[in-house]
N, C-alpha and C positions, 0 to 999 in steps of 0.2 A: 252399509248398503252398497251393492255393486251395480253399476250401470254399464251395460254393454254398448259400445259405440261401434256401429257398422261403418266401416270406412269404404270408400268407393272401390278400393283394391279388393277387399273381402267380397263385396257383392259381385264384382266383376268376375273374380275367380270362381265363385259358386255358380254363376250363370254359365260360364265357359265349361265347367265340369258337367253341368246338367245337359248342355247342348252336345257335348262329346258323347255322353252316355246315350242320349237319344239317338244320335247318329249311329252308334254301334248297334243298338237294338234294331233300328230301322234296316241297317245293312244285313243283320243276321236273321231278320224275320223270315225270309223265304226258306232258309236252311232249317230254322226251328220248326216251321210249319211242315216241312217235308219229312221230318224225322231224321234218322241217322244217315240216310243216303242223300248226299247233296245233289244227286242227279234225279231224284225221284220227282221233283217238280215238273219235269219234262214228260212224265208219263201221264196219259190221258186219265181223267177221272173214270171210275168204274162205270158210272152211268153213260158217259160218252162212248166207251167201248161197247156197252150193252146195246146202245142205240145203233151204232155202226153195224153190229152183228144182226140186229133185228130188221134193219132197213136197207141193207145192201141190195136186196132184191128189187128195191124201188129206184135204183139209180136211173133206170129208164122210166120216164114219166108215163109211158103206156102201161107199164106194170102197175103203177099206182091207180090209173083209171080203171084197169081191169079188176082191181081190188076195191072198187067203189069209193075211191078218193076223187073228189071233184074240186076244180078251182073255184074259190070264192074270194070276193073282195079285190080282185086284181092284184097288181104288184104293190105291196105296202112299203112305202119309203118313210124314212125317219123325219121327225119334225124339224130337226136341225142338221142331221148328218146320218149317213148309213141307211140301211134298209133292213127289211125282214125278207122280202121276196114274195113269191106267189104261194099262198097257202092252199094246198090240196087237202080238203077236209073230208073225213069219213063221218057222215052225219050219224050213222048208227053207233059208232064208237063215242062220238060227242054226247049223244043222248043217253048212254047207258049208265052214267054216274060212277063208272069204274075207272081207276087209273092202273094201267098195266104197262110197264116199261117196254114190253115187246110189241105193244100195239099203240103207237102214238095216234092221237086223234087227227093230227095234221102233219103232213109232209111239206117241207118248205123248199121251193125251187127258185133258182135265179134264172131269169130269161137271158140267154146269150146265144149269139150266132144262129138265131132262128130256132133254137131248141131250149130245153129246160135242164138245168143242172141241179141235182139234189145237194142242198147245203146244210140242212138241219131239219129238226122236227119241233113240234109244239104239242105239249100235253095240255088239254083243255077239259075242264069239267064245270058244268053249271053249278054256281055257288049254292043255290037253294037246294038242289038235289043232293049235293055233297054234304051240306050242313044238316040236312034232315037225318043223316045216318052217322055223322062224325062230329066230334066236339071241337076239332081244330082243322085248319086248312091242310090240304094234302101236302105230302112230301115224298120225294123219290130219292133214295140213296143219300139222304141228308140234305137234299136241295129243297128249300121251301118254295112253294108256288106263290105267285103274286096275285093279289086280288085286283080285279078290274071291275069297277062299279058300273052302274047303268044310270044315265045314258052314256054310251061310248061310241067311238067312231065306227064300230061294226054293227050298231043297232041290235046288239044282243043283250039278253038279260045279264045281270052280274055273273061273273065267272072267275075261276082260278086258272092260271096258266103258268107254264114253265117252258121256256125255249131251251133246246139243247143243240148247239152248233157242232154236230158230229162230223160233218163233211166239209166245213169251211171254218178255218180258224177265226176266232173273234179276239182281237187284241184286248178288248175290254173284259173278256172272260167267256167261258163256254156256256154260261147260263144267263147271260145278259140279253135283253130283248133286241136291241138294235146292234147291227153288225156293220162296221165301217168297211168291211171287205166284201159286202154284198151290195149290189146296185140294181136298180130297175131300168137303167138306161138301155139295156139290150133287148127290150121288148118291141 
């Protein structure tokens, strides 16, 4: 009968090898995710580019109001940090139950220097309306929408939403709700 005795040296070496491998994989992850081009991770996602192209006409908030977007909910700031900004929502788009990357339901502006600066968009669809015609939550260019149940801080029925920070970089990611680079202090 053979009995293996694990010595502290053997366990320690195994642990160090595992940590080294984990470190290599962690360091290589951005390059593996980006494909063959190590600079590709600096290129905006296809959806961010599409949003920029579709919304550049709304850089001036007056163009948004002329297109039936109206400010709702005031400037939305984060529970701990960051903000979303002021949502200008087109209620006809919100109520149609359709997601179209060229027509976001909400344009998001940051108040600054007495004006409004376009920083991103939010796609929003009523959950009951969407689920009446679809078996799963909406997605745009591989980005899954988040479910927001009711009751919520906006006093809306349950909905699905996706933020796209097309005009203001978000260190946490282009599709994360709260942006540390956006503030409500300029209102």
